C-alpha positions in Angstrom: 10.0 75.5 40.8 7.5 75.9 43.7 5.5 72.9 44.8 1.8 73.6 44.6 0.5 70.1 45.6 2.3 67.4 47.6 0.7 64.1 48.5 2.4 61.5 50.6 0.9 58.1 51.2 -2.7 59.3 50.9 -5.3 56.6 51.6 -9.1 56.9 51.5 -11.1 54.2 53.2 -14.9 53.8 53.2 -17.0 51.5 55.3 -19.6 49.4 53.6 -22.5 48.2 55.7 -25.1 45.6 54.8 -27.6 47.1 57.2 -28.0 50.1 59.4 -27.4 48.3 62.7 -23.8 47.5 61.6 -22.9 51.3 61.8 -23.6 51.2 65.6 -21.8 47.9 66.0 -18.8 49.4 64.2 -18.6 52.1 66.9 -18.6 49.7 69.9 -16.8 46.7 68.5 -13.0 46.7 69.3 -12.2 45.1 66.0 -14.6 47.2 64.0 -17.6 46.1 61.9 -18.5 46.2 58.3 -16.4 45.8 55.2 -13.5 48.1 54.4 -13.3 49.5 50.9 -10.1 51.4 49.9 -10.8 53.8 47.1 -7.2 55.0 47.2 -4.1 53.5 48.7 -0.7 55.0 49.2 -1.0 57.8 46.7 2.2 59.9 46.5 3.1 62.5 43.9 4.1 66.2 43.6 2.9 68.9 41.3 4.7 72.2 40.6 3.2 75.6 39.8 2.4 75.6 36.1 2.0 71.8 35.8 -1.0 70.6 33.7 -1.6 67.0 34.7 -4.0 64.6 33.1 -5.4 62.0 35.6 -6.0 58.8 33.6 -7.4 55.3 34.5 -10.4 53.1 33.8 -13.7 53.5 35.6 -13.5 52.5 39.3 -9.8 53.4 39.7 -10.4 56.3 42.1 -9.9 59.3 39.8 -13.0 61.2 41.2 -12.1 60.3 44.8 -8.7 61.8 44.2 -10.2 65.0 42.7 -12.5 65.4 45.7 -9.5 65.1 48.1 -7.4 67.6 46.1 -10.2 70.1 46.2 -10.8 69.6 49.9 -14.4 68.3 49.5 -13.5 65.1 51.4 -10.6 64.4 53.7 -8.1 61.5 53.3 -8.3 58.7 55.8 -4.5 58.8 56.3 -1.4 60.4 54.8 -0.1 63.9 54.4 -1.2 66.5 51.9 0.0 70.1 51.2 -2.1 72.3 49.0 -0.5 75.7 48.4 -3.2 78.0 47.2 -7.0 78.0 46.6 -8.2 74.9 44.8 -11.5 74.7 42.8 -13.2 71.6 41.5 -15.2 71.7 38.3 -17.4 68.7 37.9 -21.0 68.3 36.6 -23.2 70.1 39.1 -20.4 70.0 41.7 -21.2 72.6 44.5 -24.5 73.7 43.0 -27.6 73.9 45.1 -30.3 72.4 42.8 -33.1 74.2 44.7 -31.6 77.6 44.0 -31.5 79.4 40.6 -28.3 79.8 38.6 -28.0 83.5 39.7 -28.6 82.6 43.4 -25.9 79.9 43.1 -23.4 82.4 41.8 -24.1 84.8 44.6 -24.0 82.0 47.3 -20.7 80.6 46.0 -19.1 84.1 45.9 -20.3 84.9 49.4 -18.9 81.7 50.7 -15.5 82.6 49.3 -15.5 86.0 51.0 -16.5 88.3 48.0 -18.2 91.5 48.9 -21.6 92.4 47.5 -20.0 95.0 45.3 -17.5 92.5 43.9 -20.3 90.0 43.3 -22.3 92.6 41.3 -19.2 93.3 39.1 -18.4 89.6 38.6 -21.9 88.3 38.1 -22.4 89.6 34.5 -19.1 88.0 33.4 -20.0 84.6 34.8 -23.5 84.7 33.3 -22.1 85.7 29.9 -19.5 82.8 30.0 -22.1 80.2 31.1 -24.4 81.3 28.2 -27.5 79.5 29.4 -29.9 82.4 28.6 -33.1 82.8 30.7 -32.4 79.6 32.6 -30.0 81.6 34.8 -33.1 82.6 36.8 -34.6 79.1 36.9 -33.9 76.4 39.6 -30.8 74.4 38.8 -32.9 71.2 39.2 -34.5 72.0 35.8 -31.1 72.2 34.1 -29.7 69.6 31.7 -26.2 68.1 32.5 -24.7 70.4 29.9 -26.2 73.5 31.5 -25.0 72.5 35.0 -21.5 72.0 33.6 -21.6 75.4 31.9 -22.7 77.2 35.1 -20.3 75.2 37.3 -17.3 75.9 35.0 -18.2 79.6 34.6 -18.4 80.1 38.4 -15.2 78.2 39.2 -12.9 79.8 36.7 -14.0 83.3 37.6 -13.1 82.6 41.2 -9.5 82.8 39.9 -8.2 79.7 41.7 -4.5 78.8 42.1 -5.3 75.1 41.4 -8.0 74.0 39.0 -9.4 70.4 39.1 -11.6 69.5 36.1 -13.4 66.2 36.5 -15.2 65.3 33.2 -16.8 68.8 33.1 -16.1 69.0 29.4 -17.6 65.7 28.5 -21.1 67.3 28.2 -22.1 70.3 26.1 -21.3 71.4 22.6 -17.9 71.9 20.9 -18.2 75.7 21.0 -18.4 75.7 24.8 -15.6 73.1 25.1 -13.4 75.3 22.9 -14.2 78.3 25.1 -13.3 76.3 28.3 -10.1 75.1 26.8 -9.2 78.7 25.9 -9.8 79.8 29.5 -7.7 76.9 30.8 -4.9 78.0 28.4 -5.1 81.4 30.0 -4.6 79.8 33.4 -1.8 77.7 32.0 0.0 80.8 30.8 -0.4 82.4 34.3 1.5 79.4 35.8 -1.5 77.9 37.6 -1.7 74.2 38.4 -4.4 72.2 36.5 -5.6 68.7 37.0 -7.6 67.4 34.1 -9.8 64.2 34.2 -11.3 63.2 30.9 -12.0 60.1 28.8 -10.9 62.0 25.8 -7.3 61.0 25.1 -7.2 63.5 22.3 -7.9 66.4 24.7 -5.4 65.0 27.2 -2.6 64.9 24.6 -3.5 68.3 23.3 -3.7 70.1 26.7 -1.7 68.2 29.3 2.0 68.0 29.8 2.1 65.3 32.5 0.0 62.2 33.2 -0.9 60.5 36.5 -2.1 57.0 35.9 -4.4 55.7 38.7 -5.0 51.9 38.5 -7.6 50.6 41.0 -6.6 52.9 43.8 -2.9 53.1 43.3 -0.4 55.1 41.2 0.5 53.0 38.3 2.7 55.6 36.6 3.5 59.3 36.7 5.6 61.4 34.4 5.6 63.2 31.1 2.5 62.7 28.9 4.7 61.4 26.0 6.1 58.7 28.3 3.0 57.6 30.2 0.2 57.8 27.7 1.6 55.2 25.2 1.7 52.7 28.0 -1.9 53.5 29.1 -3.1 53.4 25.5 -1.7 49.9 25.1 -3.3 48.8 28.3 -6.6 50.2 27.1 -6.4 48.2 23.8 -5.8 45.0 25.8 -8.4 45.9 28.3 -11.1 46.5 25.7 -10.5 43.1 24.2 -11.4 41.5 27.5 -14.9 40.2 28.4 -16.8 41.9 31.2 -15.9 38.9 33.4 -12.2 39.2 32.6 -12.3 43.0 33.3 -14.0 42.4 36.7 -11.5 39.6 37.5 -8.6 42.0 36.8 -10.0 44.6 39.1 -10.6 42.1 41.9 -7.1 40.7 41.6 -5.6 44.2 41.7 -7.7 45.1 44.8 -6.7 41.8 46.5 -3.0 42.5 45.8 -3.5 46.0 47.3 -5.1 44.5 50.4 -2.3 42.0 50.8 0.3 44.7 50.6 -1.6 46.9 53.1 -2.0 44.0 55.6 1.7 43.3 55.4 2.5 46.9 56.2 0.0 47.0 59.0 1.4 43.8 60.6 4.8 45.6 60.9 3.3 48.6 62.7 2.7 48.7 66.4 -0.9 47.8 67.3 -3.1 50.8 68.1 -5.2 50.6 71.3 -7.2 53.8 70.9 -10.1 52.2 69.2 -10.2 49.4 71.9 -10.1 52.0 74.7 -12.9 54.1 73.0 -15.0 50.9 72.6 -14.6 50.1 76.3 -15.5 53.7 77.3 -18.7 53.6 75.1 -19.8 50.2 76.6 -19.2 51.5 80.2 -21.2 54.7 79.4 -24.1 52.6 78.0 -24.1 50.3 81.1 -24.0 53.3 83.5 -26.8 55.1 81.6 -28.9 52.0 81.7 -28.3 51.5 85.4 -29.2 55.1 86.2 -32.4 54.8 84.2 -33.3 51.6 86.0 -32.7 53.1 89.4 -34.9 56.1 88.7 -37.9 54.0 87.7 
């Protein structure tokens, strides 16, 4: 089978600053400034054409961050990634300009993907019919409900005919009729051998639709394999997790993050120290000093 997605040691790091001045200090300090937060660490897996993969995990585990990386919305901090084909993310209001109308969003999205005006005219009625939001199609998206945004976003994305479809909780809003219509469209893609990633809190939908499961636990891959093998383990974890108090759940997350940090530090200690950041910090400091000196001499 042909590989459609390959991720090797993908990490996504964010910087957390307590105040704006720390952003500047982070640029010029050799050791950096601010607190590092790793949303994802060392994520590795492969997906083949025709795979339908459910991404599971409790809130705060990095599922949406992973979906944004897979769709190309945000880049990983480190690691290697191969995406063979066009990927489309479907999430509530993802990619929609709330100041534009629904119709204008359809036209803008199609133009950005290289569709001609003739192709857009032919495709637009199909998208509008699928979204089924009535006269709201000519109203600004900022006036839409979450369900209407989801309908429009789903309708636009599936009619772009992507090779890889990433659905992030887009079916968690809206009525059952629309959900059934979306699932039917996804089954069409499934029959065509497209790769689908499905994120949902509905375990029933997962079991019904997905063949594989990718379990993300606080930024790392906990398990990956056939749905029938992975889901029972996750369901047992959920039962135990729901019995915990809020404090116990928070403590579990903090311990998992601390363990991840410890493993990462151990790996970093084995790597040769990089001097690029130190050199850049020195260059920036020298430029600031020279600029200050020139301004002082010109006074």
